Backbone atoms as SQL, in Angstrom:
CREATE TABLE atoms (id INTEGER PRIMARY KEY, chain TEXT, resi INTEGER, resn TEXT, atom TEXT, x REAL, y REAL, z REAL);
INSERT INTO atoms VALUES
  (1, 'A', 1, 'UNK', 'N', -52.437, -20.148, 20.965),
  (2, 'A', 1, 'UNK', 'CA', -51.816, -19.110, 21.774),
  (3, 'A', 1, 'UNK', 'C', -52.135, -17.762, 21.148),
  (4, 'A', 2, 'UNK', 'N', -52.550, -16.814, 21.966),
  (5, 'A', 2, 'UNK', 'CA', -52.748, -15.460, 21.481),
  (6, 'A', 2, 'UNK', 'C', -51.609, -14.608, 21.984),
  (7, 'A', 3, 'UNK', 'N', -51.423, -13.455, 21.366),
  (8, 'A', 3, 'UNK', 'CA', -50.298, -12.605, 21.758),
  (9, 'A', 3, 'UNK', 'C', -50.393, -12.215, 23.221),
  (10, 'A', 4, 'UNK', 'N', -51.592, -12.030, 23.738),
  (11, 'A', 4, 'UNK', 'CA', -51.761, -11.688, 25.138),
  (12, 'A', 4, 'UNK', 'C', -51.357, -12.809, 26.077),
  (13, 'A', 5, 'UNK', 'N', -51.319, -14.047, 25.573),
  (14, 'A', 5, 'UNK', 'CA', -50.972, -15.185, 26.412),
  (15, 'A', 5, 'UNK', 'C', -49.464, -15.306, 26.624),
  (16, 'A', 6, 'UNK', 'N', -48.660, -14.665, 25.798),
  (17, 'A', 6, 'UNK', 'CA', -47.208, -14.730, 25.958),
  (18, 'A', 6, 'UNK', 'C', -46.819, -13.760, 27.059),
  (19, 'A', 7, 'UNK', 'N', -46.205, -14.308, 28.107),
  (20, 'A', 7, 'UNK', 'CA', -45.897, -13.469, 29.262),
  (21, 'A', 7, 'UNK', 'C', -44.427, -13.114, 29.382),
  (22, 'A', 8, 'UNK', 'N', -43.566, -13.816, 28.653),
  (23, 'A', 8, 'UNK', 'CA', -42.146, -13.526, 28.794),
  (24, 'A', 8, 'UNK', 'C', -41.396, -13.903, 27.528),
  (25, 'A', 9, 'UNK', 'N', -40.180, -13.383, 27.435),
  (26, 'A', 9, 'UNK', 'CA', -39.303, -13.736, 26.322),
  (27, 'A', 9, 'UNK', 'C', -39.030, -15.239, 26.347),
  (28, 'A', 10, 'UNK', 'N', -38.766, -15.756, 27.531),
  (29, 'A', 10, 'UNK', 'CA', -38.451, -17.179, 27.676),
  (30, 'A', 10, 'UNK', 'C', -39.598, -18.047, 27.167),
  (31, 'A', 11, 'UNK', 'N', -40.820, -17.670, 27.494),
  (32, 'A', 11, 'UNK', 'CA', -41.990, -18.427, 27.043),
  (33, 'A', 11, 'UNK', 'C', -42.112, -18.371, 25.519),
  (34, 'A', 12, 'UNK', 'N', -41.923, -17.196, 24.943),
  (35, 'A', 12, 'UNK', 'CA', -42.011, -17.043, 23.492),
  (36, 'A', 12, 'UNK', 'C', -40.917, -17.839, 22.798),
  (37, 'A', 13, 'UNK', 'N', -39.707, -17.796, 23.348),
  (38, 'A', 13, 'UNK', 'CA', -38.587, -18.536, 22.768),
  (39, 'A', 13, 'UNK', 'C', -38.848, -20.043, 22.839),
  (40, 'A', 14, 'UNK', 'N', -39.381, -20.498, 23.965),
  (41, 'A', 14, 'UNK', 'CA', -39.704, -21.921, 24.123),
  (42, 'A', 14, 'UNK', 'C', -40.768, -22.345, 23.118),
  (43, 'A', 15, 'UNK', 'N', -41.720, -21.471, 22.863),
  (44, 'A', 15, 'UNK', 'CA', -42.746, -21.756, 21.864),
  (45, 'A', 15, 'UNK', 'C', -42.118, -21.923, 20.489),
  (46, 'A', 16, 'UNK', 'N', -41.211, -21.013, 20.141),
  (47, 'A', 16, 'UNK', 'CA', -40.524, -21.121, 18.847),
  (48, 'A', 16, 'UNK', 'C', -39.714, -22.412, 18.747),
  (49, 'A', 17, 'UNK', 'N', -39.021, -22.774, 19.810),
  (50, 'A', 17, 'UNK', 'CA', -38.222, -24.000, 19.805),
  (51, 'A', 17, 'UNK', 'C', -39.107, -25.233, 19.654),
  (52, 'A', 18, 'UNK', 'N', -40.240, -25.243, 20.349),
  (53, 'A', 18, 'UNK', 'CA', -41.161, -26.373, 20.254),
  (54, 'A', 18, 'UNK', 'C', -41.702, -26.513, 18.838),
  (55, 'A', 19, 'UNK', 'N', -42.106, -25.400, 18.252),
  (56, 'A', 19, 'UNK', 'CA', -42.659, -25.427, 16.896),
  (57, 'A', 19, 'UNK', 'C', -41.601, -25.857, 15.893),
  (58, 'A', 20, 'UNK', 'N', -40.396, -25.322, 16.036),
  (59, 'A', 20, 'UNK', 'CA', -39.306, -25.708, 15.130),
  (60, 'A', 20, 'UNK', 'C', -39.049, -27.207, 15.227),
  (61, 'A', 21, 'UNK', 'N', -39.031, -27.744, 16.430),
  (62, 'A', 21, 'UNK', 'CA', -38.820, -29.177, 16.616),
  (63, 'A', 21, 'UNK', 'C', -39.905, -30.007, 15.959),
  (64, 'A', 22, 'UNK', 'N', -41.133, -29.556, 16.130),
  (65, 'A', 22, 'UNK', 'CA', -42.252, -30.293, 15.538),
  (66, 'A', 22, 'UNK', 'C', -42.190, -30.256, 14.010),
  (67, 'A', 23, 'UNK', 'N', -41.878, -29.098, 13.455),
  (68, 'A', 23, 'UNK', 'CA', -41.800, -28.988, 11.993),
  (69, 'A', 23, 'UNK', 'C', -40.608, -29.761, 11.434),
  (70, 'A', 24, 'UNK', 'N', -39.475, -29.703, 12.123),
  (71, 'A', 24, 'UNK', 'CA', -38.279, -30.402, 11.654),
  (72, 'A', 24, 'UNK', 'C', -38.417, -31.919, 11.745),
  (73, 'A', 25, 'UNK', 'N', -39.174, -32.388, 12.715),
  (74, 'A', 25, 'UNK', 'CA', -39.322, -33.835, 12.887),
  (75, 'A', 25, 'UNK', 'C', -40.205, -34.456, 11.816),
  (76, 'A', 26, 'UNK', 'N', -41.018, -33.621, 11.188),
  (77, 'A', 26, 'UNK', 'CA', -41.932, -34.137, 10.175),
  (78, 'A', 26, 'UNK', 'C', -43.200, -34.719, 10.774),
  (79, 'A', 27, 'UNK', 'N', -43.387, -34.570, 12.094),
  (80, 'A', 27, 'UNK', 'CA', -44.570, -35.116, 12.757),
  (81, 'A', 27, 'UNK', 'C', -45.823, -34.275, 12.548),
  (82, 'A', 28, 'UNK', 'N', -45.663, -33.016, 12.185),
  (83, 'A', 28, 'UNK', 'CA', -46.821, -32.144, 12.003),
  (84, 'A', 28, 'UNK', 'C', -47.488, -32.462, 10.668),
  (85, 'A', 29, 'UNK', 'N', -48.776, -32.833, 10.727),
  (86, 'A', 29, 'UNK', 'CA', -49.448, -33.079, 9.463),
  (87, 'A', 29, 'UNK', 'C', -49.790, -31.740, 8.814),
  (88, 'A', 30, 'UNK', 'N', -50.103, -31.787, 7.562),
  (89, 'A', 30, 'UNK', 'CA', -50.289, -30.576, 6.768),
  (90, 'A', 30, 'UNK', 'C', -51.363, -29.655, 7.347),
  (91, 'A', 31, 'UNK', 'N', -52.410, -30.217, 7.934),
  (92, 'A', 31, 'UNK', 'CA', -53.480, -29.399, 8.505),
  (93, 'A', 31, 'UNK', 'C', -53.021, -28.639, 9.741),
  (94, 'A', 32, 'UNK', 'N', -51.944, -29.078, 10.360),
  (95, 'A', 32, 'UNK', 'CA', -51.441, -28.421, 11.567),
  (96, 'A', 32, 'UNK', 'C', -50.384, -27.359, 11.248),
  (97, 'A', 33, 'UNK', 'N', -49.818, -27.366, 10.058),
  (98, 'A', 33, 'UNK', 'CA', -48.717, -26.459, 9.734),
  (99, 'A', 33, 'UNK', 'C', -49.145, -24.991, 9.789),
  (100, 'A', 34, 'UNK', 'N', -50.253, -24.642, 9.193),
  (101, 'A', 34, 'UNK', 'CA', -50.677, -23.238, 9.181),
  (102, 'A', 34, 'UNK', 'C', -50.905, -22.696, 10.601),
  (103, 'A', 35, 'UNK', 'N', -51.628, -23.405, 11.474),
  (104, 'A', 35, 'UNK', 'CA', -51.756, -22.913, 12.856),
  (105, 'A', 35, 'UNK', 'C', -50.409, -22.803, 13.571),
  (106, 'A', 36, 'UNK', 'N', -49.506, -23.735, 13.301),
  (107, 'A', 36, 'UNK', 'CA', -48.177, -23.663, 13.921),
  (108, 'A', 36, 'UNK', 'C', -47.425, -22.425, 13.452),
  (109, 'A', 37, 'UNK', 'N', -47.519, -22.132, 12.165),
  (110, 'A', 37, 'UNK', 'CA', -46.824, -20.952, 11.636),
  (111, 'A', 37, 'UNK', 'C', -47.408, -19.660, 12.205),
  (112, 'A', 38, 'UNK', 'N', -48.696, -19.617, 12.405),
  (113, 'A', 38, 'UNK', 'CA', -49.317, -18.431, 13.015),
  (114, 'A', 38, 'UNK', 'C', -48.866, -18.281, 14.467),
  (115, 'A', 39, 'UNK', 'N', -48.816, -19.383, 15.191),
  (116, 'A', 39, 'UNK', 'CA', -48.342, -19.354, 16.573),
  (117, 'A', 39, 'UNK', 'C', -46.878, -18.912, 16.619),
  (118, 'A', 40, 'UNK', 'N', -46.082, -19.387, 15.678),
  (119, 'A', 40, 'UNK', 'CA', -44.671, -19.000, 15.611),
  (120, 'A', 40, 'UNK', 'C', -44.529, -17.520, 15.282),
  (121, 'A', 41, 'UNK', 'N', -45.374, -17.005, 14.411),
  (122, 'A', 41, 'UNK', 'CA', -45.320, -15.580, 14.054),
  (123, 'A', 41, 'UNK', 'C', -45.565, -14.712, 15.281),
  (124, 'A', 42, 'UNK', 'N', -46.533, -15.091, 16.089),
  (125, 'A', 42, 'UNK', 'CA', -46.858, -14.334, 17.299),
  (126, 'A', 42, 'UNK', 'C', -45.707, -14.405, 18.308),
  (127, 'A', 43, 'UNK', 'N', -45.158, -15.598, 18.493),
  (128, 'A', 43, 'UNK', 'CA', -44.047, -15.771, 19.435),
  (129, 'A', 43, 'UNK', 'C', -42.816, -15.009, 18.955),
  (130, 'A', 44, 'UNK', 'N', -42.555, -15.048, 17.649),
  (131, 'A', 44, 'UNK', 'CA', -41.407, -14.324, 17.092),
  (132, 'A', 44, 'UNK', 'C', -41.570, -12.818, 17.310),
  (133, 'A', 45, 'UNK', 'N', -42.772, -12.308, 17.100),
  (134, 'A', 45, 'UNK', 'CA', -43.024, -10.874, 17.303),
  (135, 'A', 45, 'UNK', 'C', -42.779, -10.483, 18.758),
  (136, 'A', 46, 'UNK', 'N', -43.174, -11.355, 19.691),
  (137, 'A', 46, 'UNK', 'CA', -42.955, -11.069, 21.114),
  (138, 'A', 46, 'UNK', 'C', -41.462, -11.052, 21.426),
  (139, 'A', 47, 'UNK', 'N', -40.722, -12.014, 20.883),
  (140, 'A', 47, 'UNK', 'CA', -39.264, -12.044, 21.095),
  (141, 'A', 47, 'UNK', 'C', -38.611, -10.808, 20.498),
  (142, 'A', 48, 'UNK', 'N', -38.985, -10.474, 19.285),
  (143, 'A', 48, 'UNK', 'CA', -38.389, -9.329, 18.607),
  (144, 'A', 48, 'UNK', 'C', -38.666, -8.028, 19.376),
  (145, 'A', 49, 'UNK', 'N', -39.882, -7.886, 19.876),
  (146, 'A', 49, 'UNK', 'CA', -40.248, -6.685, 20.640),
  (147, 'A', 49, 'UNK', 'C', -39.374, -6.546, 21.891),
  (148, 'A', 50, 'UNK', 'N', -39.178, -7.642, 22.598),
  (149, 'A', 50, 'UNK', 'CA', -38.368, -7.595, 23.816),
  (150, 'A', 50, 'UNK', 'C', -36.892, -7.352, 23.500),
  (151, 'A', 51, 'UNK', 'N', -36.392, -7.963, 22.429),
  (152, 'A', 51, 'UNK', 'CA', -35.004, -7.734, 22.031),
  (153, 'A', 51, 'UNK', 'C', -34.776, -6.282, 21.620),
  (154, 'A', 52, 'UNK', 'N', -35.716, -5.712, 20.897),
  (155, 'A', 52, 'UNK', 'CA', -35.588, -4.314, 20.499),
  (156, 'A', 52, 'UNK', 'C', -35.606, -3.384, 21.706),
  (157, 'A', 53, 'UNK', 'N', -36.402, -3.712, 22.712),
  (158, 'A', 53, 'UNK', 'CA', -36.429, -2.902, 23.933),
  (159, 'A', 53, 'UNK', 'C', -35.077, -2.952, 24.635),
  (160, 'A', 54, 'UNK', 'N', -34.476, -4.129, 24.699),
  (161, 'A', 54, 'UNK', 'CA', -33.155, -4.260, 25.327),
  (162, 'A', 54, 'UNK', 'C', -32.108, -3.510, 24.512),
  (163, 'A', 55, 'UNK', 'N', -32.156, -3.642, 23.191),
  (164, 'A', 55, 'UNK', 'CA', -31.201, -2.915, 22.338),
  (165, 'A', 55, 'UNK', 'C', -31.311, -1.411, 22.555),
  (166, 'A', 56, 'UNK', 'N', -32.528, -0.938, 22.691),
  (167, 'A', 56, 'UNK', 'CA', -32.749, 0.483, 22.916),
  (168, 'A', 56, 'UNK', 'C', -32.100, 0.938, 24.216),
  (169, 'A', 57, 'UNK', 'N', -32.270, 0.147, 25.260),
  (170, 'A', 57, 'UNK', 'CA', -31.665, 0.486, 26.548),
  (171, 'A', 57, 'UNK', 'C', -30.145, 0.441, 26.448),
  (172, 'A', 58, 'UNK', 'N', -29.630, -0.593, 25.815),
  (173, 'A', 58, 'UNK', 'CA', -28.178, -0.725, 25.696),
  (174, 'A', 58, 'UNK', 'C', -27.574, 0.365, 24.814),
  (175, 'A', 59, 'UNK', 'N', -28.355, 0.879, 23.884),
  (176, 'A', 59, 'UNK', 'CA', -27.872, 1.942, 23.005),
  (177, 'A', 59, 'UNK', 'C', -27.830, 3.283, 23.732),
  (178, 'A', 60, 'UNK', 'N', -28.393, 3.324, 24.924),
  (179, 'A', 60, 'UNK', 'CA', -28.319, 4.538, 25.719),
  (180, 'A', 60, 'UNK', 'C', -29.557, 5.402, 25.666),
  (181, 'A', 61, 'UNK', 'N', -30.609, 4.949, 25.026),
  (182, 'A', 61, 'UNK', 'CA', -31.834, 5.742, 24.949),
  (183, 'A', 61, 'UNK', 'C', -32.404, 6.025, 26.332),
  (184, 'A', 62, 'UNK', 'N', -32.208, 5.126, 27.268),
  (185, 'A', 62, 'UNK', 'CA', -32.713, 5.307, 28.624),
  (186, 'A', 62, 'UNK', 'C', -31.884, 6.327, 29.393),
  (187, 'A', 63, 'UNK', 'N', -30.662, 6.600, 28.954),
  (188, 'A', 63, 'UNK', 'CA', -29.764, 7.497, 29.668),
  (189, 'A', 63, 'UNK', 'C', -30.016, 8.961, 29.338),
  (190, 'A', 64, 'UNK', 'N', -30.929, 9.256, 28.453),
  (191, 'A', 64, 'UNK', 'CA', -31.206, 10.636, 28.051),
  (192, 'A', 64, 'UNK', 'C', -32.112, 11.358, 29.043),
  (193, 'A', 65, 'UNK', 'N', -32.237, 10.830, 30.250),
  (194, 'A', 65, 'UNK', 'CA', -33.111, 11.459, 31.234),
  (195, 'A', 65, 'UNK', 'C', -32.406, 12.564, 32.022),
  (196, 'A', 66, 'UNK', 'N', -31.157, 12.857, 31.688),
  (197, 'A', 66, 'UNK', 'CA', -30.445, 13.948, 32.326),
  (198, 'A', 66, 'UNK', 'C', -29.623, 13.546, 33.530),
  (199, 'A', 67, 'UNK', 'N', -29.746, 12.327, 33.981),
  (200, 'A', 67, 'UNK', 'CA', -28.974, 11.857, 35.130),
  (201, 'A', 67, 'UNK', 'C', -27.670, 11.257, 34.652),
  (202, 'A', 68, 'UNK', 'N', -26.617, 12.045, 34.629),
  (203, 'A', 68, 'UNK', 'CA', -25.303, 11.568, 34.209),
  (204, 'A', 68, 'UNK', 'C', -24.457, 11.391, 35.457),
  (205, 'A', 69, 'UNK', 'N', -24.131, 10.144, 35.825),
  (206, 'A', 69, 'UNK', 'CA', -23.366, 9.911, 37.055),
  (207, 'A', 69, 'UNK', 'C', -22.004, 10.584, 37.027),
  (208, 'A', 70, 'UNK', 'N', -21.401, 10.785, 35.873),
  (209, 'A', 70, 'UNK', 'CA', -20.110, 11.459, 35.785),
  (210, 'A', 70, 'UNK', 'C', -20.220, 12.923, 36.187),
  (211, 'A', 71, 'UNK', 'N', -21.352, 13.553, 35.875),
  (212, 'A', 71, 'UNK', 'CA', -21.546, 14.951, 36.250),
  (213, 'A', 71, 'UNK', 'C', -21.612, 15.101, 37.762),
  (214, 'A', 72, 'UNK', 'N', -22.244, 14.143, 38.457),
  (215, 'A', 72, 'UNK', 'CA', -22.348, 14.203, 39.912),
  (216, 'A', 72, 'UNK', 'C', -20.968, 14.124, 40.554),
  (217, 'A', 73, 'UNK', 'N', -20.080, 13.292, 40.017),
  (218, 'A', 73, 'UNK', 'CA', -18.742, 13.161, 40.572),
  (219, 'A', 73, 'UNK', 'C', -17.959, 14.451, 40.396),
  (220, 'A', 74, 'UNK', 'N', -18.132, 15.146, 39.267),
  (221, 'A', 74, 'UNK', 'CA', -17.432, 16.393, 39.016),
  (222, 'A', 74, 'UNK', 'C', -17.898, 17.478, 39.959),
  (223, 'A', 75, 'UNK', 'N', -19.193, 17.470, 40.313),
  (224, 'A', 75, 'UNK', 'CA', -19.736, 18.493, 41.216),
  (225, 'A', 75, 'UNK', 'C', -19.177, 18.319, 42.615),
  (226, 'A', 76, 'UNK', 'N', -18.828, 17.090, 43.005),
  (227, 'A', 76, 'UNK', 'CA', -18.330, 16.837, 44.348),
  (228, 'A', 76, 'UNK', 'C', -16.899, 17.321, 44.548),
  (229, 'A', 77, 'UNK', 'N', -16.162, 17.518, 43.456),
  (230, 'A', 77, 'UNK', 'CA', -14.749, 17.880, 43.570),
  (231, 'A', 77, 'UNK', 'C', -14.536, 19.324, 43.842);
């Protein structure tokens, strides 16, 4: 999997869950561990990027565009 192949948070999260399951089960032979860890690193980065974007929006960074709905209500009075 390349970073460009990850299309959504859900897909990246599913990739992490699959890799974790494979590593925890002990079914992954030693030659497969390094590629799995690289795939997990890419999926984790995609998840982290999307979570940070949501945190930014929730923190109000998106609201700095000057459109304050409370100001509109005050103008109507």
